[in-house]
C-alpha positions in Angstrom: -33.5 -168.4 -9.5 -35.6 -171.5 -9.9 -36.9 -173.8 -7.2 -34.2 -176.5 -7.9 -31.6 -173.9 -7.1 -33.2 -173.2 -3.7 -33.5 -176.8 -2.9 -31.6 -178.3 0.3 -28.3 -179.9 -0.5 -28.4 -183.5 -1.0 -26.7 -186.1 1.4 -23.6 -186.3 -0.7 -23.2 -182.5 -0.4 -23.8 -182.3 3.2 -21.1 -185.0 3.8 -18.4 -183.1 1.9 -15.6 -181.4 3.6 -16.5 -178.1 5.4 -14.0 -175.3 4.9 -12.3 -174.7 8.3 -13.3 -177.8 10.0 -10.6 -180.4 10.6 -9.6 -183.1 13.2 -8.6 -181.9 16.5 -4.9 -181.9 17.4 -3.5 -183.5 20.4 -3.0 -180.0 21.9 -6.6 -179.2 21.3 -7.8 -182.3 22.9 -5.5 -181.4 25.9 -7.2 -178.0 26.0 -10.6 -179.6 26.2 -9.7 -182.0 29.0 -8.2 -179.2 31.0 -11.2 -177.0 30.6 -13.3 -180.1 31.7 -11.4 -180.4 34.6 -11.4 -176.8 35.6 -15.1 -176.4 35.2 -15.5 -179.4 37.5 -13.3 -177.8 39.9 -15.1 -174.4 39.9 -18.6 -176.1 40.1 -17.7 -178.5 43.0 -16.0 -175.6 45.0 -12.4 -176.9 44.6 -11.5 -173.6 43.0 -12.8 -170.9 45.6 -15.0 -168.0 44.3 -13.0 -164.8 44.5 -9.6 -166.7 44.6 -7.0 -165.8 42.0 -5.2 -168.7 40.1 -2.4 -168.6 37.7 -1.9 -170.5 34.6 1.7 -171.6 35.5 0.7 -172.8 38.9 -2.3 -174.6 37.5 -0.1 -176.1 34.9 2.3 -177.4 37.4 -0.9 -179.1 39.2 -1.8 -180.7 36.0 1.9 -181.6 35.0 1.7 -179.7 31.8 2.7 -176.2 30.4 0.9 -173.2 31.2 -0.2 -172.5 27.4 -3.1 -175.1 27.4 -4.2 -173.9 30.8 -4.4 -170.4 29.6 -6.2 -171.6 26.3 -8.8 -173.6 28.6 -9.2 -170.6 30.8 -10.4 -168.6 27.8 -13.2 -170.9 27.5 -14.2 -170.5 31.1 -14.0 -166.7 30.7 -16.4 -166.7 27.8 -18.9 -169.0 29.9 -18.7 -166.4 32.7 -17.3 -168.8 35.2 -13.9 -166.9 35.7 -12.5 -163.4 35.1 -9.0 -162.7 33.5 -6.9 -160.4 35.5 -4.0 -158.9 33.4 -0.6 -159.9 34.8 -2.2 -161.7 37.5 -4.1 -164.8 36.5 -7.8 -165.8 36.7 -10.5 -165.2 39.5 -13.3 -167.3 39.9 -16.3 -165.3 39.6 -18.6 -164.6 42.5 -22.2 -164.9 41.3 -24.1 -161.8 42.5 -27.2 -162.6 44.6 -29.5 -160.7 42.0 -28.1 -163.0 39.0 -28.8 -166.1 41.1 -32.4 -165.0 41.8 -32.9 -164.2 37.8 -31.2 -167.5 36.9 -33.4 -169.4 39.1 -36.4 -167.9 38.1 -35.7 -168.7 34.5 -35.0 -172.2 35.3 -38.2 -172.6 37.0 -40.1 -171.0 34.1 -38.3 -173.6 31.7 -37.4 -176.8 33.4 -40.3 -178.1 35.5 -43.1 -177.4 32.7 -40.8 -179.2 30.2 -40.5 -182.3 32.5 -44.5 -182.3 33.0 -44.7 -182.2 29.3 -42.3 -185.1 28.4 -43.8 -187.4 31.0 -46.3 -188.9 28.5 -43.4 -188.9 25.7 -40.9 -191.3 27.4 -41.1 -194.9 25.9 -41.4 -197.6 28.3 -38.3 -199.1 26.9 -36.3 -196.1 27.7 -36.6 -196.5 31.4 -33.8 -199.2 31.9 -31.3 -196.6 30.2 -32.7 -193.6 32.4 -32.2 -195.8 35.5 -28.6 -196.6 34.7 -28.0 -192.7 34.2 -29.8 -192.2 37.7 -27.6 -194.9 39.2 -24.5 -193.3 38.0 -25.1 -190.1 40.1 -25.8 -192.4 43.1 -22.6 -194.3 42.6 -20.5 -191.2 41.9 -21.7 -189.9 45.4 -20.8 -193.3 47.1 -17.5 -193.3 45.4 -16.9 -189.7 46.8 -16.3 -188.5 43.1 -17.6 -185.1 42.7 -16.3 -184.6 39.1 -18.1 -187.8 38.1 -21.3 -186.6 40.0 -21.4 -183.4 38.3 -21.1 -184.9 34.9 -23.7 -187.7 35.6 -25.9 -185.2 37.0 -25.8 -183.1 33.8 -26.1 -186.1 31.5 -29.3 -187.4 33.3 -31.1 -184.1 33.2 -30.4 -183.1 29.6 -31.5 -186.7 28.7 -34.8 -186.1 30.2 -35.1 -182.8 28.6 -34.2 -184.2 25.4 -37.6 -185.8 24.9 -39.1 -182.5 24.5 -37.2 -182.4 21.2 -36.0 -178.8 21.5 -32.2 -178.4 21.2 -32.3 -174.6 21.9 -34.1 -175.4 25.2 -31.6 -177.9 26.1 -28.5 -175.6 25.4 -30.1 -172.8 27.4 -30.8 -175.0 30.4 -27.3 -176.6 30.3 -25.8 -173.2 30.5 -28.3 -171.8 33.3 -27.3 -175.0 35.2 -23.6 -174.1 34.8 -24.2 -170.6 36.0 -26.1 -171.6 39.2 -23.0 -174.0 40.0 -23.1 -175.6 43.4 -20.5 -174.4 45.9 -19.5 -176.5 49.1 -20.5 -179.9 47.7 -17.7 -181.5 50.0 -19.6 -180.7 53.3 -22.8 -182.0 51.6 -21.0 -185.1 50.7 -19.8 -185.6 54.3 -22.9 -185.0 55.8 -24.9 -187.4 53.5 -27.0 -184.9 52.0 -25.6 -185.2 48.5 -26.6 -188.8 48.6 -30.1 -188.0 49.5 -30.3 -185.6 46.5 -28.7 -188.2 44.2 -31.6 -190.8 45.3 -34.1 -188.2 44.4 -33.5 -188.8 40.6 -35.1 -192.3 40.9 -38.0 -190.7 42.7 -38.3 -188.3 39.6 -38.2 -191.4 37.4 -40.7 -193.2 39.6 -43.1 -190.2 39.0 -42.3 -190.2 35.2 -42.8 -193.9 34.9 -46.2 -193.7 36.8 -46.9 -190.9 34.2 -47.5 -188.5 37.2 -46.9 -185.2 35.2 -48.0 -183.1 38.0 -46.0 -184.7 40.6 -42.7 -184.7 38.3 -43.2 -180.9 37.9 -43.6 -180.3 41.6 -40.4 -182.2 42.3 -38.4 -180.2 39.8 -39.6 -176.9 41.2 -38.7 -178.0 44.6 -35.2 -178.9 43.6 -34.6 -175.7 41.8 -36.0 -173.7 44.7 -33.4 -175.2 46.7 -30.7 -173.7 44.7 -31.6 -170.3 46.2 -30.7 -171.6 49.9 -27.9 -170.8 52.1 -26.7 -174.5 51.2 -25.7 -173.0 47.7 -22.6 -171.5 49.1 -21.9 -174.4 51.5 -23.6 -173.1 54.6 -26.8 -175.3 54.6 -28.9 -174.8 57.6 -32.4 -176.1 56.5 -31.3 -179.9 56.2 -32.3 -179.9 52.5 -30.1 -181.4 49.8 -29.1 -179.3 46.7 -30.7 -179.5 43.3 -28.8 -181.8 41.0 
């Protein structure tokens, strides 16, 4: 085989149709929307850890048949958020304390150093966009929209990590964040502590914009450390807001 045979495909070849890939059908889009809604319910604590939910019951709540709910639940099973119980339904997985410790440890190893490293890499012209992402988190809390809060929070943090240019890192962190999902956000919202946490995203941007790499790293470490407090299960006693 000569060198030409081993060359990467040209742009025309890369744009050619790929076997097995096709536009999503209406049913598949419905499955995605249901899965997103269920993820948000689990993360926000709307679906309680240890509780069992049936596809027909959830389908009734959505106003749809049980089939797309079952299909969406399979996605959550693969993600480790729920467990399938034959002939019963799906149980929201209770994350063991040991697993929370392990995930928190890995997040501390990955996220704060990455935030430190991206501080000099964020262009000045990008801060208005990042401020809008941080504003969306605050606005979601003030609108009492936990689903929007969770999504805006994810978008903000992955946007920052994106400056590292490491897609694998972003994927891993996204998965780890979902596995340390926050329970009991409603009490935190009612107490005002969730808004305090939301406003800290601007504090983080202040540090990045000031090119204070050490300060940004320390703030991220403090945030992630909060995950392993009693507040993570909605029983906060130390007055601190959750990582977001």
